[in-house]
Structures are given as C-alpha cells and as structure tokens.
VEXRO-691267 format. One record per residue (C-alpha): residue in one letter; x, y, z; residue number from 1. Coordinates in nm, 3 decimals, decimal comma. Example, Ala and Ser with C-alpha at 12.3 -4.5 7.8 and 13.67 -1.06 7.14 Angstrom:
! residues 2
+------+---------+---------+---------+-----+
! code !    east !   north !      up ! pos !
+------+---------+---------+---------+-----+
!    A !   1,230 !  -0,450 !   0,780 !   1 !
!    S !   1,367 !  -0,106 !   0,714 !   2 !
+------+---------+---------+---------+-----+
! end
This chain:
! residues 303
+------+---------+---------+---------+-----+
! code !    east !   north !      up ! pos !
+------+---------+---------+---------+-----+
!    M !  -6,273 ! -10,874 !   6,595 !   1 !
!    T !  -6,389 ! -11,253 !   6,706 !   2 !
!    S !  -6,687 ! -11,382 !   6,540 !   3 !
!    A !  -6,943 ! -11,595 !   6,699 !   4 !
!    S !  -6,872 ! -11,917 !   6,573 !   5 !
!    E !  -6,516 ! -11,801 !   6,742 !   6 !
!    K !  -6,601 ! -11,749 !   7,111 !   7 !
!    A !  -6,794 ! -12,051 !   7,045 !   8 !
!    E !  -6,494 ! -12,284 !   6,994 !   9 !
!    A !  -6,322 ! -12,086 !   7,240 !  10 !
!    R !  -6,574 ! -12,170 !   7,538 !  11 !
!    P !  -6,426 ! -12,470 !   7,722 !  12 !
!    P !  -6,551 ! -12,764 !   7,650 !  13 !
!    T !  -6,900 ! -12,917 !   7,784 !  14 !
!    F !  -6,977 ! -13,277 !   7,865 !  15 !
!    G !  -7,265 ! -13,454 !   7,890 !  16 !
!    M !  -7,284 ! -13,799 !   8,012 !  17 !
!    V !  -7,551 ! -14,057 !   7,864 !  18 !
!    G !  -7,527 ! -14,326 !   8,106 !  19 !
!    L !  -7,333 ! -14,281 !   8,466 !  20 !
!    G !  -7,307 ! -14,639 !   8,592 !  21 !
!    A !  -6,971 ! -14,776 !   8,682 !  22 !
!    M !  -6,768 ! -14,694 !   8,330 !  23 !
!    G !  -6,971 ! -14,377 !   8,283 !  24 !
!    G !  -6,993 ! -14,257 !   8,614 !  25 !
!    G !  -6,595 ! -14,340 !   8,635 !  26 !
!    M !  -6,517 ! -14,144 !   8,334 !  27 !
!    A !  -6,765 ! -13,846 !   8,486 !  28 !
!    R !  -6,590 ! -13,854 !   8,754 !  29 !
!    S !  -6,269 ! -13,787 !   8,555 !  30 !
!    L !  -6,360 ! -13,527 !   8,372 !  31 !
!    V !  -6,458 ! -13,366 !   8,630 !  32 !
!    A !  -6,127 ! -13,367 !   8,810 !  33 !
!    A !  -5,961 ! -13,260 !   8,479 !  34 !
!    G !  -6,153 ! -12,901 !   8,512 !  35 !
!    H !  -6,428 ! -12,960 !   8,326 !  36 !
!    K !  -6,804 ! -12,895 !   8,327 !  37 !
!    V !  -6,981 ! -13,219 !   8,298 !  38 !
!    S !  -7,359 ! -13,324 !   8,313 !  39 !
!    G !  -7,527 ! -13,653 !   8,340 !  40 !
!    V !  -7,822 ! -13,851 !   8,293 !  41 !
!    D !  -7,880 ! -14,178 !   8,383 !  42 !
!    P !  -8,259 ! -14,377 !   8,514 !  43 !
!    D !  -8,090 ! -14,527 !   8,794 !  44 !
!    T !  -8,121 ! -14,289 !   9,125 !  45 !
!    A !  -7,858 ! -14,385 !   9,298 !  46 !
!    A !  -7,599 ! -14,412 !   8,980 !  47 !
!    C !  -7,698 ! -14,038 !   8,971 !  48 !
!    E !  -7,688 ! -13,920 !   9,358 !  49 !
!    R !  -7,302 ! -14,117 !   9,382 !  50 !
!    A !  -7,238 ! -13,895 !   9,001 !  51 !
!    E !  -7,380 ! -13,529 !   9,217 !  52 !
!    A !  -7,145 ! -13,585 !   9,454 !  53 !
!    V !  -6,847 ! -13,560 !   9,290 !  54 !
!    G !  -6,958 ! -13,189 !   9,077 !  55 !
!    V !  -7,187 ! -13,376 !   8,796 !  56 !
!    Q !  -7,499 ! -13,137 !   8,674 !  57 !
!    I !  -7,773 ! -13,386 !   8,682 !  58 !
!    H !  -8,051 ! -13,372 !   8,354 !  59 !
!    T !  -8,372 ! -13,512 !   8,373 !  60 !
!    E !  -8,414 ! -13,473 !   8,055 !  61 !
!    L !  -8,169 ! -13,654 !   7,758 !  62 !
!    S !  -8,268 ! -13,397 !   7,502 !  63 !
!    T !  -8,201 ! -13,084 !   7,720 !  64 !
!    L !  -7,820 ! -13,285 !   7,795 !  65 !
!    L !  -7,788 ! -13,339 !   7,411 !  66 !
!    A !  -7,908 ! -13,005 !   7,333 !  67 !
!    E !  -7,652 ! -12,795 !   7,558 !  68 !
!    S !  -7,336 ! -13,029 !   7,537 !  69 !
!    G !  -7,072 ! -12,965 !   7,313 !  70 !
!    F !  -6,899 ! -13,358 !   7,354 !  71 !
!    V !  -7,194 ! -13,602 !   7,431 !  72 !
!    V !  -7,011 ! -13,894 !   7,574 !  73 !
!    I !  -7,233 ! -14,268 !   7,575 !  74 !
!    C !  -7,159 ! -14,535 !   7,753 !  75 !
!    L !  -7,436 ! -14,778 !   7,790 !  76 !
!    A !  -7,474 ! -15,175 !   7,802 !  77 !
!    S !  -7,837 ! -15,255 !   7,636 !  78 !
!    P !  -7,866 ! -15,216 !   7,249 !  79 !
!    S !  -8,190 ! -15,122 !   7,300 !  80 !
!    A !  -8,136 ! -14,827 !   7,553 !  81 !
!    L !  -7,864 ! -14,705 !   7,278 !  82 !
!    G !  -8,157 ! -14,767 !   7,010 !  83 !
!    E !  -8,370 ! -14,473 !   7,173 !  84 !
!    V !  -8,082 ! -14,302 !   7,248 !  85 !
!    Y !  -7,978 ! -14,224 !   6,865 !  86 !
!    E !  -8,336 ! -14,176 !   6,792 !  87 !
!    M !  -8,313 ! -13,903 !   7,030 !  88 !
!    I !  -7,980 ! -13,738 !   6,873 !  89 !
!    A !  -8,131 ! -13,778 !   6,511 !  90 !
!    N !  -8,433 ! -13,539 !   6,663 !  91 !
!    T !  -8,249 ! -13,318 !   6,833 !  92 !
!    A !  -8,030 ! -13,076 !   6,667 !  93 !
!    P !  -7,721 ! -12,911 !   6,917 !  94 !
!    E !  -7,668 ! -12,573 !   7,026 !  95 !
!    R !  -7,317 ! -12,530 !   6,879 !  96 !
!    Q !  -7,099 ! -12,769 !   6,729 !  97 !
!    A !  -7,100 ! -13,106 !   6,912 !  98 !
!    M !  -6,922 ! -13,419 !   6,892 !  99 !
!    V !  -7,088 ! -13,771 !   6,961 ! 100 !
!    I !  -6,832 ! -13,993 !   7,190 ! 101 !
!    E !  -6,982 ! -14,404 !   7,203 ! 102 !
!    T !  -6,780 ! -14,564 !   7,419 ! 103 !
!    S !  -7,024 ! -14,863 !   7,441 ! 104 !
!    T !  -6,905 ! -15,197 !   7,331 ! 105 !
!    I !  -7,131 ! -15,303 !   7,022 ! 106 !
!    A !  -7,077 ! -15,427 !   6,685 ! 107 !
!    P !  -6,910 ! -15,281 !   6,401 ! 108 !
!    D !  -7,269 ! -15,253 !   6,188 ! 109 !
!    R !  -7,443 ! -15,101 !   6,490 ! 110 !
!    A !  -7,099 ! -14,843 !   6,517 ! 111 !
!    Q !  -7,180 ! -14,704 !   6,167 ! 112 !
!    T !  -7,542 ! -14,680 !   6,192 ! 113 !
!    F !  -7,504 ! -14,503 !   6,466 ! 114 !
!    A !  -7,214 ! -14,268 !   6,327 ! 115 !
!    D !  -7,425 ! -14,198 !   6,055 ! 116 !
!    I !  -7,729 ! -14,102 !   6,251 ! 117 !
!    S !  -7,485 ! -13,875 !   6,458 ! 118 !
!    R !  -7,303 ! -13,703 !   6,153 ! 119 !
!    A !  -7,649 ! -13,681 !   5,979 ! 120 !
!    S !  -7,790 ! -13,440 !   6,308 ! 121 !
!    G !  -7,496 ! -13,251 !   6,277 ! 122 !
!    R !  -7,250 ! -13,394 !   6,495 ! 123 !
!    R !  -6,907 ! -13,516 !   6,440 ! 124 !
!    H !  -6,906 ! -13,884 !   6,580 ! 125 !
!    L !  -6,642 ! -14,083 !   6,762 ! 126 !
!    E !  -6,597 ! -14,419 !   6,863 ! 127 !
!    A !  -6,371 ! -14,428 !   7,154 ! 128 !
!    C !  -6,456 ! -14,797 !   7,296 ! 129 !
!    L !  -6,320 ! -14,862 !   7,641 ! 130 !
!    I !  -6,031 ! -15,121 !   7,735 ! 131 !
!    G !  -6,010 ! -15,114 !   8,184 ! 132 !
!    L !  -6,204 ! -15,134 !   8,453 ! 133 !
!    A !  -6,473 ! -14,916 !   8,675 ! 134 !
!    R !  -6,084 ! -14,825 !   8,898 ! 135 !
!    D !  -5,910 ! -14,741 !   8,604 ! 136 !
!    A !  -6,234 ! -14,492 !   8,451 ! 137 !
!    E !  -6,237 ! -14,276 !   8,760 ! 138 !
!    A !  -5,882 ! -14,255 !   8,792 ! 139 !
!    G !  -5,836 ! -14,146 !   8,447 ! 140 !
!    Q !  -5,620 ! -14,447 !   8,353 ! 141 !
!    L !  -5,829 ! -14,618 !   8,049 ! 142 !
!    Y !  -5,751 ! -14,732 !   7,726 ! 143 !
!    H !  -5,900 ! -14,631 !   7,401 ! 144 !
!    F !  -5,993 ! -14,829 !   7,082 ! 145 !
!    L !  -6,028 ! -14,575 !   6,844 ! 146 !
!    G !  -6,278 ! -14,547 !   6,455 ! 147 !
!    G !  -6,406 ! -14,265 !   6,303 ! 148 !
!    K !  -6,217 ! -14,018 !   6,115 ! 149 !
!    A !  -5,902 ! -13,932 !   6,145 ! 150 !
!    E !  -5,954 ! -13,547 !   6,104 ! 151 !
!    D !  -6,184 ! -13,522 !   6,425 ! 152 !
!    L !  -5,909 ! -13,725 !   6,660 ! 153 !
!    K !  -5,766 ! -13,397 !   6,749 ! 154 !
!    E !  -6,136 ! -13,231 !   6,879 ! 155 !
!    A !  -6,173 ! -13,504 !   7,176 ! 156 !
!    K !  -5,831 ! -13,437 !   7,271 ! 157 !
!    D !  -5,960 ! -13,327 !   7,605 ! 158 !
!    F !  -6,202 ! -13,665 !   7,660 ! 159 !
!    L !  -5,925 ! -13,867 !   7,594 ! 160 !
!    G !  -5,656 ! -13,676 !   7,799 ! 161 !
!    A !  -5,895 ! -13,671 !   8,091 ! 162 !
!    T !  -6,019 ! -14,027 !   8,085 ! 163 !
!    G !  -5,711 ! -14,259 !   7,906 ! 164 !
!    R !  -5,361 ! -14,365 !   7,932 ! 165 !
!    G !  -5,377 ! -14,411 !   7,585 ! 166 !
!    Y !  -5,506 ! -14,469 !   7,281 ! 167 !
!    A !  -5,483 ! -14,614 !   6,896 ! 168 !
!    Y !  -5,651 ! -14,495 !   6,602 ! 169 !
!    L !  -5,771 ! -14,814 !   6,411 ! 170 !
!    G !  -5,945 ! -14,685 !   6,130 ! 171 !
!    D !  -6,323 ! -14,524 !   5,978 ! 172 !
!    F !  -6,631 ! -14,603 !   6,192 ! 173 !
!    G !  -6,667 ! -14,937 !   6,299 ! 174 !
!    A !  -6,281 ! -15,033 !   6,344 ! 175 !
!    G !  -6,290 ! -14,901 !   6,714 ! 176 !
!    A !  -6,564 ! -15,150 !   6,740 ! 177 !
!    A !  -6,464 ! -15,471 !   6,609 ! 178 !
!    A !  -6,092 ! -15,407 !   6,792 ! 179 !
!    K !  -6,322 ! -15,357 !   7,140 ! 180 !
!    V !  -6,536 ! -15,694 !   7,068 ! 181 !
!    L !  -6,232 ! -15,926 !   6,943 ! 182 !
!    N !  -6,026 ! -15,834 !   7,234 ! 183 !
!    N !  -6,306 ! -15,907 !   7,508 ! 184 !
!    A !  -6,386 ! -16,242 !   7,285 ! 185 !
!    I !  -6,009 ! -16,333 !   7,317 ! 186 !
!    G !  -6,057 ! -16,258 !   7,700 ! 187 !
!    N !  -6,413 ! -16,486 !   7,702 ! 188 !
!    A !  -6,212 ! -16,789 !   7,571 ! 189 !
!    T !  -5,945 ! -16,730 !   7,792 ! 190 !
!    M !  -6,134 ! -16,767 !   8,051 ! 191 !
!    L !  -6,288 ! -17,098 !   7,948 ! 192 !
!    A !  -5,926 ! -17,223 !   7,836 ! 193 !
!    F !  -5,744 ! -17,155 !   8,138 ! 194 !
!    T !  -6,078 ! -17,343 !   8,320 ! 195 !
!    E !  -6,000 ! -17,662 !   8,135 ! 196 !
!    A !  -5,634 ! -17,630 !   8,213 ! 197 !
!    V !  -5,670 ! -17,643 !   8,603 ! 198 !
!    V !  -5,945 ! -17,894 !   8,621 ! 199 !
!    A !  -5,756 ! -18,070 !   8,398 ! 200 !
!    G !  -5,431 ! -18,050 !   8,629 ! 201 !
!    E !  -5,694 ! -18,186 !   8,906 ! 202 !
!    T !  -5,705 ! -18,521 !   8,674 ! 203 !
!    I !  -5,323 ! -18,578 !   8,749 ! 204 !
!    G !  -5,323 ! -18,500 !   9,117 ! 205 !
!    L !  -5,232 ! -18,096 !   9,084 ! 206 !
!    D !  -5,343 ! -17,924 !   9,378 ! 207 !
!    P !  -5,555 ! -17,586 !   9,192 ! 208 !
!    V !  -5,531 ! -17,345 !   9,394 ! 209 !
!    E !  -5,116 ! -17,396 !   9,385 ! 210 !
!    F !  -5,131 ! -17,453 !   9,048 ! 211 !
!    I !  -5,343 ! -17,099 !   8,982 ! 212 !
!    R !  -5,050 ! -16,941 !   9,214 ! 213 !
!    A !  -4,795 ! -17,129 !   9,033 ! 214 !
!    V !  -4,905 ! -16,979 !   8,697 ! 215 !
!    S !  -4,952 ! -16,624 !   8,812 ! 216 !
!    E !  -4,661 ! -16,572 !   8,955 ! 217 !
!    A !  -4,407 ! -16,720 !   8,684 ! 218 !
!    A !  -4,567 ! -16,465 !   8,475 ! 219 !
!    G !  -4,530 ! -16,727 !   8,142 ! 220 !
!    A !  -4,735 ! -16,813 !   7,859 ! 221 !
!    G !  -5,060 ! -16,857 !   8,097 ! 222 !
!    K !  -5,062 ! -16,536 !   8,295 ! 223 !
!    S !  -5,264 ! -16,263 !   8,186 ! 224 !
!    V !  -5,497 ! -16,005 !   8,296 ! 225 !
!    V !  -5,746 ! -16,230 !   8,275 ! 226 !
!    F !  -5,656 ! -16,518 !   8,441 ! 227 !
!    D !  -5,486 ! -16,311 !   8,761 ! 228 !
!    R !  -5,858 ! -16,116 !   8,785 ! 229 !
!    H !  -6,084 ! -16,431 !   8,735 ! 230 !
!    A !  -5,913 ! -16,738 !   8,773 ! 231 !
!    H !  -5,924 ! -16,796 !   9,151 ! 232 !
!    W !  -6,276 ! -16,814 !   9,108 ! 233 !
!    I !  -6,250 ! -17,216 !   9,028 ! 234 !
!    K !  -6,211 ! -17,288 !   9,380 ! 235 !
!    S !  -6,304 ! -17,044 !   9,513 ! 236 !
!    D !  -6,547 ! -17,061 !   9,854 ! 237 !
!    S !  -6,743 ! -16,760 !   9,742 ! 238 !
!    I !  -7,013 ! -16,722 !   9,406 ! 239 !
!    Q !  -6,864 ! -16,594 !   9,110 ! 240 !
!    P !  -7,137 ! -16,274 !   9,089 ! 241 !
!    P !  -7,292 ! -16,324 !   8,756 ! 242 !
!    N !  -7,171 ! -16,119 !   8,461 ! 243 !
!    P !  -7,381 ! -16,072 !   8,160 ! 244 !
!    I !  -7,203 ! -15,849 !   7,989 ! 245 !
!    N !  -6,963 ! -16,055 !   7,892 ! 246 !
!    R !  -7,216 ! -16,265 !   7,684 ! 247 !
!    K !  -7,349 ! -15,957 !   7,592 ! 248 !
!    D !  -6,995 ! -15,918 !   7,450 ! 249 !
!    M !  -7,010 ! -16,241 !   7,267 ! 250 !
!    L !  -7,319 ! -16,201 !   7,148 ! 251 !
!    E !  -7,190 ! -15,902 !   6,947 ! 252 !
!    W !  -6,901 ! -16,135 !   6,816 ! 253 !
!    G !  -7,161 ! -16,339 !   6,672 ! 254 !
!    R !  -7,387 ! -16,033 !   6,496 ! 255 !
!    M !  -7,043 ! -15,938 !   6,372 ! 256 !
!    V !  -6,906 ! -16,261 !   6,200 ! 257 !
!    G !  -7,224 ! -16,410 !   6,060 ! 258 !
!    E !  -7,285 ! -16,719 !   5,921 ! 259 !
!    E !  -6,917 ! -16,687 !   5,909 ! 260 !
!    S !  -6,896 ! -16,799 !   6,293 ! 261 !
!    G !  -6,792 ! -17,162 !   6,202 ! 262 !
!    N !  -6,468 ! -17,055 !   6,041 ! 263 !
!    F !  -6,365 ! -16,931 !   6,428 ! 264 !
!    P !  -6,455 ! -17,290 !   6,618 ! 265 !
!    I !  -6,296 ! -17,170 !   6,918 ! 266 !
!    L !  -6,461 ! -16,803 !   6,939 ! 267 !
!    A !  -6,752 ! -16,981 !   6,800 ! 268 !
!    E !  -6,727 ! -17,262 !   7,119 ! 269 !
!    A !  -6,694 ! -16,953 !   7,347 ! 270 !
!    L !  -6,989 ! -16,799 !   7,234 ! 271 !
!    R !  -7,195 ! -17,108 !   7,278 ! 272 !
!    R !  -7,041 ! -17,185 !   7,621 ! 273 !
!    F !  -7,114 ! -16,855 !   7,736 ! 274 !
!    T !  -7,500 ! -16,822 !   7,590 ! 275 !
!    D !  -7,532 ! -17,146 !   7,798 ! 276 !
!    F !  -7,508 ! -16,946 !   8,098 ! 277 !
!    P !  -7,694 ! -16,620 !   8,066 ! 278 !
!    K !  -7,681 ! -16,465 !   8,370 ! 279 !
!    T !  -7,581 ! -16,748 !   8,625 ! 280 !
!    P !  -7,374 ! -16,680 !   8,930 ! 281 !
!    G !  -7,035 ! -16,866 !   8,940 ! 282 !
!    F !  -6,971 ! -16,888 !   8,576 ! 283 !
!    I !  -6,646 ! -17,006 !   8,580 ! 284 !
!    Q !  -6,753 ! -17,239 !   8,855 ! 285 !
!    S !  -7,047 ! -17,400 !   8,662 ! 286 !
!    Y !  -6,840 ! -17,408 !   8,373 ! 287 !
!    A !  -6,558 ! -17,635 !   8,574 ! 288 !
!    G !  -6,839 ! -17,826 !   8,749 ! 289 !
!    M !  -6,957 ! -17,921 !   8,384 ! 290 !
!    L !  -6,607 ! -18,035 !   8,343 ! 291 !
!    R !  -6,569 ! -18,264 !   8,600 ! 292 !
!    S !  -6,891 ! -18,427 !   8,520 ! 293 !
!    G !  -6,828 ! -18,503 !   8,172 ! 294 !
!    K !  -7,092 ! -18,276 !   8,037 ! 295 !
!    H !  -7,041 ! -18,063 !   7,789 ! 296 !
!    G !  -7,344 ! -18,022 !   7,612 ! 297 !
!    S !  -7,569 ! -17,653 !   7,603 ! 298 !
!    E !  -7,825 ! -17,907 !   7,716 ! 299 !
!    D !  -7,609 ! -18,009 !   8,007 ! 300 !
!    A !  -7,531 ! -17,678 !   8,100 ! 301 !
!    E !  -7,930 ! -17,584 !   8,103 ! 302 !
!    S !  -8,028 ! -17,934 !   8,336 ! 303 !
+------+---------+---------+---------+-----+
! end
C-alpha cells in the first residue's frame, strides 16, 4: 500500500515563480515548455500577462503561491522585496514538502539569512544563482552557481534540467551567492578596463571602432563575453540604456567584503565607479568621456 507521503512525493512537481521579469519570466517559460505546472506572482501587470500567455497560472496573493508550490523559485532584483518575500515565507507553512530555490544576486550574508528562514519554515533551500541573459532563461540555457546542502541537489533536478545547460556546486549556503557576486564583479571591472584601453588607443591614433572589431575577431586575451556585449557602446551613436543592476551587484560585493575592500583595489575602484553613475544612461560612454577629459574623481563624475 502506498502511504500518503509517498503519494505526495509522486505528484508532479509544481513550481511557483516569485518574480516574472526578464529572468524569472524566462525560467517560467522554460519550465512550462518542459511540461511542468507553473504559477507566478509579480506586481507588474505586463509581466504577468506575458507569463500567462505562455501557460503560467497567475496568482494575486503571494501567500497562496507559497502554500501551494512544491518548489518556490525566487528571482528578484530588490533587496527590500526579497525581505518581504522571506517574511511571508516565515509565516506561511507549506501544504507539503517544499523547497525554496533562490536565484537572486545577493551577498552571502543575505543568502545565509534567507536559507535560515526557509529551513525554519519547514522548507529545504537551495541557492541557484544565474549566469546568462534573458534569452538564455527563455531557452533553458542558463548556468547555475549552487550553494546549499549537497543532499538537496537531486531534489532540484527538474528545475536545473529545465532551466539550465549546467551547474557547479560550490559549497554550503552562501557559496553560490558569493561566486555570483564575484563573477559579476569581474565583468564590471572588465567594462572599466576595456573602456580605458580603447580611450588609451585613441590617444595614440587608433580608430576605436576598428580596434574594438579587431580585438573581438582576434579572440585573444582582450576578448570576452562582456567585451562583445558592451564595448561597442564606447563609440555608438545610440545611448547605452541604464543598467542599475550592475551598480546593485557591485554594492553586494561591497557588502560581502566590507572593510576589507581596500585589499582589492581594482574591484574597490569598480565599486566606486559604478556608485558614481547610479542609473545614468550611457554608463560606458560617460566613463569614456570622463577619461578623455582627464577628470577621474567621483566629484567630477557627478558634475
């Protein structure tokens, strides 16, 4: 005879997406495409409509989604919104065995706090920090940096299989979050470095457009995913869209290292530069202009 708990475990997994933006909505689409039942919640009506159009059931109440979902997948950019979600998790018991999968970019101390809250509520918890773009989320081609208890990885196999091309297990709670913050810090520091290199080339007569093309085509030491995505903005006639996510990620790095930031001068400088340009359109263009003008201080960036 099959027990009630075995019947519960035999039911197909249900996924509740908290956050249906570019990445959360893309993961929801991938999970639906893999045949999973997916519900979602987001304050953005347009995001909900896009998700509903691909088969996601929209909830108006977060508490309902938390209670009914076997897997709660959280993908939010705002630390304050994350705090509100985990306050609700702490006060909402799951109807059956459940897992929280945290995909947001956060510093390790926040990751540990959120894991503690999930586990105290009777849920398992896994960090599955995302590497990739919105198009990768929609295509199920993300890469995941995982943190948590190794024995819980097998429970998340359906999520990892539907949304990702691979993953790395990096250790206990906080490890996946730390790796993601550092990965993004590398990318942000790279943006500053190649902007300086292109402007340096201009001073000795290199055509910046041809130089950028040559670095990309040569595929040598200067080429990277970040270079190919962003270097063209230095000489673009269009204005680079604002990207406050870069600033948020650097602030999380600053939170992670705290008073030790001075021991990491390149990343500390990246933190300062991204703080100088909070949500300004044309970040790379503004930085290039500042370099050309010879103004390098934060007071110059704000003027």
